[in-house]
C-alpha positions as CSV (number, residue, x, y, z in Angstrom):
1,X,-117.9,19.4,33.9
2,X,-115.5,18.6,37.3
3,X,-112.0,17.9,38.0
4,X,-113.0,14.5,38.9
5,X,-114.9,14.3,35.5
6,X,-112.2,15.4,33.3
7,X,-109.5,12.9,35.3
8,X,-111.6,9.3,34.9
9,X,-112.0,10.8,31.3
10,X,-108.4,10.9,30.7
11,X,-107.9,7.2,32.2
12,X,-110.8,6.3,30.3
13,X,-108.9,7.7,27.2
14,X,-105.4,6.3,28.2
15,X,-107.0,2.8,29.5
16,X,-109.1,2.0,26.2
17,X,-109.6,-1.0,25.0
18,X,-112.0,-3.2,22.3
19,X,-114.1,-4.2,25.1
20,X,-114.6,-0.5,27.0
21,X,-116.0,1.1,23.5
22,X,-119.1,-0.5,24.8
23,X,-118.7,1.7,28.3
24,X,-118.2,5.1,26.0
25,X,-122.2,6.2,26.8
26,X,-120.5,6.8,31.0
27,X,-118.7,9.7,29.0
28,X,-120.6,10.5,25.4
29,X,-124.4,11.4,25.2
30,X,-126.1,9.5,22.5
31,X,-126.6,12.1,20.2
32,X,-122.6,12.9,20.0
33,X,-121.2,14.1,17.3
34,X,-117.3,13.0,16.0
35,X,-115.0,14.3,13.3
36,X,-111.9,13.7,12.8
37,X,-109.9,14.1,9.3
38,X,-111.6,10.6,8.0
39,X,-115.2,10.2,9.9
40,X,-118.3,12.6,10.8
41,X,-120.8,11.0,13.3
42,X,-123.3,12.1,14.6
43,X,-124.9,8.8,17.4
44,X,-122.7,7.6,20.1
45,X,-123.3,3.7,18.0
46,X,-121.5,5.9,15.1
47,X,-118.7,6.9,17.0
48,X,-118.1,2.9,18.8
49,X,-118.4,1.9,15.3
50,X,-115.3,4.0,14.3
51,X,-112.8,3.2,17.1
52,X,-114.5,-0.7,16.9
53,X,-112.5,-0.5,13.6
54,X,-109.6,1.2,15.0
55,X,-109.2,-1.9,16.5
56,X,-109.5,-3.8,13.7
57,X,-107.1,-1.7,11.5
58,X,-104.0,-1.2,13.6
59,X,-102.6,-3.5,16.6
60,X,-101.9,-2.0,20.2
61,X,-103.7,1.6,19.6
62,X,-102.9,3.7,22.5
63,X,-103.3,7.3,23.9
64,X,-101.6,9.5,25.9
65,X,-102.7,12.3,26.9
66,X,-100.2,15.5,26.6
67,X,-102.1,18.4,28.2
68,X,-106.0,19.5,29.0
69,X,-107.0,23.3,29.3
70,X,-110.3,23.4,30.1
71,X,-113.6,26.6,30.4
72,X,-117.2,26.5,31.5
73,X,-118.1,24.1,28.6
74,X,-115.3,23.0,27.0
75,X,-112.5,20.9,27.4
76,X,-109.1,20.5,24.8
77,X,-107.1,17.8,25.1
78,X,-103.5,17.1,23.0
79,X,-102.6,13.8,23.5
80,X,-99.8,11.4,21.5
81,X,-102.0,8.7,19.7
82,X,-99.7,5.2,18.8
83,X,-100.5,2.4,17.2
84,X,-98.5,-0.5,14.8
85,X,-99.8,-0.7,11.0
86,X,-100.3,-3.8,10.3
87,X,-97.9,-3.9,7.6
88,X,-95.0,-5.4,9.1
89,X,-91.9,-2.8,7.0
90,X,-93.8,-0.1,9.0
91,X,-94.6,-0.5,12.1
92,X,-94.5,1.9,14.6
93,X,-96.6,4.9,14.3
94,X,-97.5,7.9,16.9
95,X,-100.0,10.8,15.6
96,X,-99.8,13.8,17.5
97,X,-103.0,15.8,17.9
98,X,-105.8,17.5,20.1
99,X,-109.3,17.3,20.7
100,X,-111.9,19.6,21.0
101,X,-115.1,18.3,23.5
102,X,-117.8,19.4,24.5
103,X,-120.5,18.5,27.2
104,X,-123.8,19.1,27.7
105,X,-126.1,20.1,30.6
106,X,-125.7,16.0,32.1
107,X,-121.5,16.6,31.7
108,X,-121.5,14.3,28.8
109,X,-119.4,14.6,26.1
110,X,-122.3,15.8,23.3
111,X,-119.0,17.3,20.6
112,X,-115.7,15.7,20.0
113,X,-113.8,17.1,16.9
114,X,-110.2,15.5,16.7
115,X,-107.6,17.9,14.8
116,X,-104.3,16.5,13.3
117,X,-102.3,16.8,10.2
118,X,-103.5,13.1,8.7
119,X,-100.6,14.3,5.8
120,X,-97.6,15.4,7.4
121,X,-98.5,12.3,9.9
122,X,-99.7,9.2,8.5
123,X,-99.8,10.0,4.6
124,X,-96.5,10.5,4.0
125,X,-95.6,8.0,6.0
126,X,-97.2,5.3,4.3
127,X,-94.9,3.0,1.5
128,X,-95.1,4.7,-2.2
129,X,-97.7,7.6,-1.5
130,X,-95.5,9.1,1.0
131,X,-93.0,9.9,-1.3
132,X,-95.9,12.2,-3.2
133,X,-97.4,13.6,0.1
134,X,-94.3,14.8,1.2
135,X,-93.3,15.7,-2.2
136,X,-96.3,18.1,-2.2
137,X,-95.7,19.9,0.5
138,X,-92.6,20.9,0.0
139,X,-93.6,22.1,-3.6
140,X,-96.8,24.7,-1.8
141,X,-94.1,25.5,1.2
142,X,-92.0,27.3,-1.6
């Protein structure tokens, strides 16, 4: 894993489009593991399916990489994910998170774990159920 590869990967994420999802194999191995608060899959094809679904569910999704932290076999990226819900009353959303990426011997990603707070970043913002999640968080915090 070298600086040029990492910069290319960051550029890929920040410029991701539905068509570019098909090129994930440039960066991910065929047997990549991916997990986030909603998904856990074990193949590149399944990861691509998750990203295709994202483009169907939200409008104008974009990733902006804030920081990167590297070691010999791992990369941590902190990011902001912005998108518009297809609910007119709640159009703009931002999720802050980080990705832990590990690489195989060929330099491709074989482990991708996203960490972000689904309750605070998403559920609390939704009409109807958002108030319930906010109240639960306040009760637990006291």
